[in-house]
C-alpha positions as a Python dict, from the first residue, in 0.01 Angstrom:
ca = {
    (1, 'M'): (0, 0, 0),
    (2, 'I'): (138, 339, -100),
    (3, 'D'): (162, 587, 188),
    (4, 'H'): (123, 915, 1),
    (5, 'A'): (147, 1126, 317),
    (6, 'R'): (480, 968, 410),
    (7, 'D'): (603, 1021, 56),
    (8, 'L'): (501, 1387, 70),
    (9, 'A'): (718, 1426, 380),
    (10, 'S'): (1006, 1258, 197),
    (11, 'V'): (957, 1497, -95),
    (12, 'Q'): (982, 1792, 142),
    (13, 'D'): (1303, 1656, 297),
    (14, 'A'): (1453, 1597, -47),
    (15, 'T'): (1353, 1945, -163),
    (16, 'D'): (1514, 2102, 143),
    (17, 'R'): (1838, 1915, 71),
    (18, 'L'): (1836, 2027, -290),
    (19, 'L'): (1765, 2390, -208),
    (20, 'T'): (2042, 2394, 54),
    (21, 'A'): (2289, 2259, -201),
    (22, 'A'): (2173, 2488, -482),
    (23, 'A'): (2196, 2794, -258),
    (24, 'K'): (2574, 2744, -246),
    (25, 'L'): (2596, 2806, -621),
    (26, 'D'): (2618, 3146, -787),
    (27, 'D'): (2477, 3294, -1106),
    (28, 'S'): (2775, 3177, -1308),
    (29, 'A'): (2744, 2819, -1182),
    (30, 'V'): (2377, 2812, -1286),
    (31, 'T'): (2481, 2866, -1649),
    (32, 'Q'): (2733, 2581, -1642),
    (33, 'P'): (2652, 2233, -1778),
    (34, 'S'): (2463, 1989, -1561),
    (35, 'R'): (2513, 1614, -1593),
    (36, 'L'): (2223, 1596, -1837),
    (37, 'P'): (2333, 1636, -2200),
    (38, 'G'): (2239, 1976, -2339),
    (39, 'W'): (2109, 2111, -2008),
    (40, 'T'): (2269, 2365, -1778),
    (41, 'R'): (2202, 2365, -1406),
    (42, 'G'): (1950, 2637, -1484),
    (43, 'H'): (1760, 2396, -1707),
    (44, 'V'): (1747, 2141, -1425),
    (45, 'L'): (1619, 2396, -1172),
    (46, 'A'): (1365, 2532, -1420),
    (47, 'H'): (1242, 2181, -1493),
    (48, 'L'): (1201, 2105, -1123),
    (49, 'A'): (983, 2411, -1075),
    (50, 'R'): (771, 2347, -1383),
    (51, 'N'): (737, 1978, -1290),
    (52, 'A'): (592, 2075, -952),
    (53, 'D'): (334, 2288, -1131),
    (54, 'A'): (265, 2001, -1371),
    (55, 'L'): (203, 1754, -1090),
    (56, 'V'): (-34, 2000, -923),
    (57, 'N'): (-221, 1998, -1253),
    (58, 'V'): (-230, 1618, -1243),
    (59, 'L'): (-368, 1607, -889),
    (60, 'E'): (-630, 1869, -975),
    (61, 'G'): (-747, 1689, -1288),
    (62, 'R'): (-589, 1908, -1555),
    (63, 'P'): (-346, 1803, -1830),
    (64, 'M'): (6, 1771, -1693),
    (65, 'Y'): (145, 2006, -1962),
    (66, 'A'): (-33, 2202, -2233),
    (67, 'S'): (190, 2017, -2481),
    (68, 'A'): (537, 1869, -2508),
    (69, 'E'): (642, 2180, -2698),
    (70, 'A'): (510, 2410, -2427),
    (71, 'R'): (692, 2208, -2161),
    (72, 'D'): (1023, 2239, -2343),
    (73, 'A'): (968, 2608, -2420),
    (74, 'D'): (898, 2689, -2055),
    (75, 'I'): (1222, 2522, -1947),
    (76, 'E'): (1423, 2705, -2212),
    (77, 'R'): (1261, 3034, -2113),
    (78, 'D'): (1336, 2994, -1745),
    (79, 'A'): (1683, 2834, -1760),
    (80, 'P'): (1887, 3159, -1789),
    (81, 'R'): (1738, 3322, -1479),
    (82, 'P'): (1957, 3430, -1185),
    (83, 'L'): (2007, 3184, -901),
    (84, 'D'): (1784, 3369, -653),
    (85, 'V'): (1493, 3357, -897),
    (86, 'H'): (1543, 2984, -953),
    (87, 'L'): (1556, 2916, -580),
    (88, 'A'): (1240, 3115, -513),
    (89, 'D'): (1059, 2940, -798),
    (90, 'V'): (1158, 2590, -685),
    (91, 'R'): (1065, 2674, -325),
    (92, 'E'): (728, 2830, -410),
    (93, 'T'): (619, 2563, -656),
    (94, 'A'): (726, 2290, -413),
    (95, 'A'): (511, 2455, -147),
    (96, 'R'): (211, 2455, -383),
    (97, 'F'): (266, 2087, -453),
    (98, 'Q'): (275, 2013, -80),
    (99, 'E'): (-40, 2218, -22),
    (100, 'T'): (-223, 2034, -298),
    (101, 'G'): (-104, 1700, -165),
    (102, 'A'): (-227, 1784, 184),
    (103, 'A'): (-582, 1854, 67),
    (104, 'P'): (-846, 1584, 124),
    (105, 'A'): (-876, 1370, -189),
    (106, 'D'): (-950, 1024, -322),
    (107, 'W'): (-596, 892, -342),
    (108, 'S'): (-713, 566, -499),
    (109, 'R'): (-829, 744, -816),
    (110, 'T'): (-644, 712, -1145),
    (111, 'V'): (-473, 1022, -1282),
    (112, 'A'): (-331, 1102, -1625),
    (113, 'L'): (36, 1187, -1669),
    (114, 'R'): (229, 1246, -1995),
    (115, 'N'): (223, 1043, -2315),
    (116, 'G'): (-85, 843, -2221),
    (117, 'V'): (63, 717, -1893),
    (118, 'T'): (-178, 676, -1604),
    (119, 'D'): (-117, 594, -1240),
    (120, 'A'): (-281, 596, -900),
    (121, 'A'): (-297, 942, -747),
    (122, 'A'): (-125, 799, -439),
    (123, 'R'): (192, 738, -643),
    (124, 'V'): (224, 1101, -757),
    (125, 'P'): (419, 1209, -446),
    (126, 'F'): (668, 929, -509),
    (127, 'R'): (702, 1040, -869),
    (128, 'R'): (786, 1389, -746),
    (129, 'W'): (1037, 1240, -501),
    (130, 'V'): (1204, 1072, -800),
    (131, 'E'): (1229, 1405, -981),
    (132, 'V'): (1387, 1582, -686),
    (133, 'E'): (1638, 1310, -593),
    (134, 'L'): (1760, 1229, -944),
    (135, 'H'): (1778, 1591, -1057),
    (136, 'H'): (1968, 1681, -740),
    (137, 'V'): (2228, 1431, -859),
    (138, 'D'): (2206, 1581, -1209),
    (139, 'L'): (2303, 1925, -1076),
    (140, 'G'): (2655, 1794, -1021),
    (141, 'T'): (2707, 1965, -687),
    (142, 'G'): (2849, 1662, -504),
    (143, 'Y'): (2523, 1480, -428),
    (144, 'E'): (2552, 1127, -565),
    (145, 'L'): (2330, 823, -595),
    (146, 'E'): (2520, 686, -296),
    (147, 'D'): (2373, 976, -95),
    (148, 'V'): (2003, 925, -170),
    (149, 'P'): (1793, 765, 105),
    (150, 'A'): (1812, 386, 103),
    (151, 'E'): (1433, 355, 89),
    (152, 'F'): (1425, 573, -219),
    (153, 'A'): (1702, 381, -394),
    (154, 'E'): (1531, 47, -337),
    (155, 'R'): (1185, 168, -439),
    (156, 'E'): (1305, 344, -752),
    (157, 'T'): (1513, 43, -856),
    (158, 'A'): (1204, -177, -820),
    (159, 'F'): (989, 80, -1004),
    (160, 'L'): (1228, 104, -1299),
    (161, 'A'): (1279, -273, -1316),
    (162, 'E'): (900, -310, -1336),
    (163, 'R'): (886, -40, -1605),
    (164, 'F'): (1102, -248, -1838),
    (165, 'T'): (930, -575, -1751),
    (166, 'G'): (759, -724, -2054),
    (167, 'N'): (956, -511, -2301),
    (168, 'P'): (1044, -750, -2585),
    (169, 'D'): (1357, -552, -2670),
    (170, 'V'): (1509, -597, -2324),
    (171, 'P'): (1656, -942, -2243),
    (172, 'A'): (1503, -1117, -1945),
    (173, 'A'): (1736, -1019, -1662),
    (174, 'R'): (1784, -1083, -1295),
    (175, 'L'): (1925, -782, -1112),
    (176, 'T'): (2086, -819, -771),
    (177, 'D'): (2295, -626, -526),
    (178, 'G'): (2386, -947, -348),
    (179, 'T'): (2105, -910, -96),
    (180, 'R'): (1796, -813, -293),
    (181, 'A'): (1691, -916, -642),
    (182, 'W'): (1461, -783, -913),
    (183, 'T'): (1360, -911, -1255),
    (184, 'T'): (1305, -710, -1570),
    (185, 'G'): (1288, -746, -1947),
    (186, 'R'): (1090, -971, -2174),
    (187, 'A'): (897, -1272, -2055),
    (188, 'A'): (1107, -1587, -2009),
    (189, 'E'): (1100, -1896, -1792),
    (190, 'T'): (1450, -1819, -1666),
    (191, 'P'): (1663, -1503, -1683),
    (192, 'E'): (1886, -1471, -1989),
    (193, 'V'): (2143, -1266, -1798),
    (194, 'T'): (2220, -1176, -1438),
    (195, 'V'): (2334, -822, -1357),
    (196, 'T'): (2512, -771, -1026),
    (197, 'G'): (2628, -453, -861),
    (198, 'T'): (2573, -210, -579),
    (199, 'L'): (2228, -61, -539),
    (200, 'P'): (2346, 288, -650),
    (201, 'D'): (2509, 140, -961),
    (202, 'L'): (2200, -64, -1048),
    (203, 'L'): (1979, 240, -996),
    (204, 'G'): (2211, 461, -1198),
    (205, 'W'): (2205, 219, -1490),
    (206, 'L'): (1827, 174, -1484),
    (207, 'A'): (1774, 551, -1456),
    (208, 'G'): (2014, 634, -1739),
    (209, 'R'): (2257, 809, -1504),
    (210, 'R'): (2540, 552, -1530),
    (211, 'D'): (2662, 343, -1820),
    (212, 'G'): (2668, 16, -1627),
    (213, 'S'): (3044, -32, -1667),
    (214, 'S'): (3077, -103, -1294),
    (215, 'L'): (2819, -382, -1308),
    (216, 'T'): (2903, -752, -1349),
    (217, 'V'): (2703, -941, -1610),
    (218, 'T'): (2690, -1320, -1647),
    (219, 'D'): (2552, -1527, -1936),
    (220, 'G'): (2556, -1240, -2182),
    (221, 'P'): (2620, -869, -2240),
    (222, 'L'): (2466, -588, -2037),
    (223, 'P'): (2115, -529, -2173),
    (224, 'V'): (2056, -208, -2365),
    (225, 'L'): (1771, -20, -2204),
    (226, 'P'): (1533, 207, -2395),
    (227, 'P'): (1531, 575, -2295),
    (228, 'L'): (1300, 673, -2013),
}
């Protein structure tokens, strides 16, 4: 059972960590490249703010974004702003998301996200937690996947493994950190490959943040994952 209220608290904690780290930057650092190809740190911060607005839309029954083009245009528009404007925007939009999440609602209802994706409303806070944690890493300010909360790392690894489950282009794989195990990829009676590594390295590979070179693969090559 998804505990949306607990996840909302985790989102707030993650947001506070990100804002504390980002506040140590300066205007010049905001214009420098992030770890995401083609995006500066300003793009990442702008995306985080606009994503909070988008998830408020989702919870209130509106389209997440007016269009994919509008989403991209908003990020490009906001990316060059000074640091203090970015920080205020991320803080204020995060507060609106928390306020919306705290309102009485039917959390079992189905909501519409992007590209035809639907999910339970109760999972929306976790989806926001994913955005904040992974994009904090993307800022390249010293926060690594090894630093994210253990609960988050395990849940997001399971979520991403499930996302690729049934994909005919992904070999049936068993993923393990030596203690826990997940399965992903196309249907098969037994895994075609086994991928072993630390939880941060598995998460990084599944989330497209690491190339998987630190992982050990038996019975075949490392599967190629489709973009998220």
